[in-house]
N, C-alpha and C positions, 0 to 999 in steps of 0.2 A: 247428101252424098252423090257425087257425079260419077256413076259407075263406069260409063263408057269412056269418059275423059281420064279417069283414074287408070283404067285398063290400058289405054293407049299410052299414057305417060310411063307406066311401069314397064311395058313391053319395049318401048323405044329406049328407055334408059338401060335396060338389061342388054339390049342389042349393041349398045355403044361402049360397054365396058369390056376391056380386054382382060382375060384371065390373069395376066401378070400384074395388072393394076391392083388386084385384091389378093395377091400372094398365091395364085393357083398356077399349075403347070399347063402350058398350051400344048396339048397332045397332038400327034400327027394326024389323027382321024377326025379332028374337029370340023364340023360342017358349017359352023357359023363363027364369025369373028367375035361375037359377044359371048355373054355367059349363057350357060344352059339353065333351064328352070330349076333343075335339081341342085345346081351350084348356088343359085340365089337362096333356095330353101335351106341349104346347109349353112351358108353364111349368116342367114337371118334367124336360124334356129326355129324354123317352122316346117310344116309338111309340104311336100311337093304338090299335093292335091290342092292345098289352099293357094299356093302361088299360081297354079293353073286357073283356078276359079277367079282370082283377082284379075288376071290378064284377060279373062273371057267375060268380065263384067257380071259374074254370077255369084259373087261372094256376099256375105253379110258385111256390115260395116266393121272395118278393122279397128282394133283398139289403138290408143296412142302408143302403147308399148310395142305393138306389132309394127306400127308406122315407124317408130324410132329404129327398130331392128332393120327394117327395109332400107331406111335412109342410110344406115351404116353400111349395110351390105352393098348397096349400089353407089356408095361414095358420093352422095348428093351434096351439092353446095348448100349453104344456108338458105339461099333463095329457092332452090329446088326442093329442099326439105319443107319449107313453109308452104310451097305450092302443093306438095303431096298431102300435107295435113288439110289444106283447104278443100282439095278434091274429095277427100275422105269424110268431109263434114265435121272436122275438128278445128279448134283454134291451134295455131302453131305454139310450140313451147316458148316461154318467155326468154328474153335475152339473159336473165339472171334467175337464180333459184334452183329448186331441186329437179325441175323437168328438163334441164338442158341436155343437149346431145353433143357429142364430140364434134368439133369442127372438121369439115371435110379435108382441109389442108393437113391437119394433124393425123387424120386417118391415113392419108397417103404417106406421111412420114413413117407411121407404124409399119406399113407394108414394105417400105424401102429398107427399114432396119433389119428385116429378115430374121436372122438367127440371134439378134441382140434383143434381150427382153426389154419391152417398153410398154408404158401405159399412158393413157390420157385421163387426167383427173380434173374435177372441178376444184375451185379454190377451197371448198369445204371438205375435200378428200373423198368425193364420190368417184369411183372408178367408172368412167364413161366408155372406155374401150381398152382392149388389150390385144397385143399380137400373140401368136401361138407360142412363141418362146416365153412370154410372160406367164401364160397359163401353165406351161410346163413347170416353171419355177415356183409360182405362188398360188396356183389354182385359179379357177374362174371366179372373179370378184365382180362381174357385171350382173345386172338384172336383179339386184337386191332391192327390197322395198322397205319403207319406213325408215327408222333410224339406223337400221343395219347397213344402209347404203353408205354411211359415213365411217371411214376407217377409224376415226377417234372414238366413236361410240362403240364399235366392236371391240376395240382395244381395252377400253375401261369397263366394259360390261360383260364380255364373253371370254372366260379363261382360255377357251380353245384358240382364240385369235392370237394368243401369245406363244403358242407352241412352235411357231416358225422362227422365233427369236431366242437365242441362248439366254439363260438367266442373267448373265453378267451385262447384257446390253439392254435389258428391258426398261430399266429406269431412264436411261439415256433416250430411248425411243419414245417413251411416254412423255418425257419432258419436251421433246422436240415437237410432238403432236400438239401439246397444249400451247407452246410458244407460238406455233404457226397459227393455231386457231385464235389466239390473242390478236395477232396481226390482222387476221381477216375481220374479227369483231370490231377492231378500230377503224378499218377501211370501210366496212359496211355498217357503220353505226346506225342503230335504229331498225335494221332489217329484221323483221320478225322470224325469218328462217334461221338466221344466225343466233339471235337472242334465245329463241325457243330451244335450239340444240344445246346451247350452253346451260340453260336452266335445267334441262333434263339430265345433263351430265353431272351438274352440281348435286342434283338430288340422288343420282344413282351411284356415285363413286366417291368415297372419301379420298382416295388417291388423287383423283382429278381435282377435287376441291383444294387439296394441299398444294398441288402444282399451280392451280389457277390463282390462288392467293399470293403466290410469289411474284406474279405479274411479269414473268419473263416473256420477251417478245423476240421472235426470230423467224423470218421467212425461210422456208426450206429451199436451199439452192443446191448444195452438194453435201454428201455424207458417205460414210462407209458402214455397211451393215452386213450381218451374217444371217443367211437363210438356212434354217435347219430343215432339210428336206427328208421326208420319210423313206425315200428310196435310195438316194445317193449320199446322204449326209450333209455336212456343212459346206455352204458356198459363200465365200466372202465377196461381196459385190460393191463396186463403187456406184453411187447413185447421183446422177446429175439431173437437176430439175430446170427445165426451160419454161418460161411463162409467156403467155400471149400479152400483147401490149396493154390490154385492159385488166390483166391479172385474173381474168375469169376462169381460164383453163391452164393446165400445166401438162407438159410432156416430161415424163419421168423415164430416163434411160438408165439401164442397169448393165454394167460391164464387169467381167470377172477381174478381181484385184490381184490374182496370183495364178500360177500355172495349175495348181490343184483344182481351183475353182473352175478354170476353163475346161479341164478334162471332165469334171463332173457335169458341167453344163452340156458338153458334147454327149455324155452318156445319157443325159435326160432326153435328148432329141431321139436317141435310139430306143429308149424305153417307152416313150410316149406318155399318154395320160391315162392308160387303162387302169392303173391302180391308185391314181391320185384323186382323192375326194374333192369335189367342188365345194366352195364356201356356201353354206346354207344359212 
């Protein structure tokens, strides 16, 4: 671990990020053009004291999870993210597989979308990043571990995962998840990450086995789904999926399909997240 170089890199990156680039308001009393340490801590989900110790070269070796959170908070490019991992004494996450981080360009798009809910997902359905509007709509789905990081695994093994969809839409949603996973399994044939996930789902869920045996294939591109929110009720959202050229990551953008849903989304922004439980 190169503590001094790591400290210098983090400090310089923090000082070059404008608050507006990460969705923060640039207040009139700001003394620096960059982010404050407490803002980095908030964005990365860690303590201010730890950010201070990192920048002063006094910290213990950060975990790969903390490095990933810092890379997202500081909007690091792929090259900068890899450099961060090297300075901290870790190997960078691979280009494919479960350890990937959201691409810097997609993170910037999330910030620009502002009040429009949006998420970055891997091709296997791991939520790699969300903007605040998405958290208000569907809860925080980042930072999950094990098979729970995959939306398909949660859907077919955790009854609570279905509570945000009305009963009449659940079969359609489940079939869509399986058909999309079929497409990924074909594209990444022989990948142990994919085959392992499929095998565990086949063992865990009779419903998944039934859909899988039908061999339907469909890459998710656009859809309309209803979110059953515990505070404001049903929101009908149009879902548009944009994929990167290598199909490794997806940007999912959610827009209200009618006036009632737009009003309820506006109400969510007023209510905030104080009563909305995060995904666990």
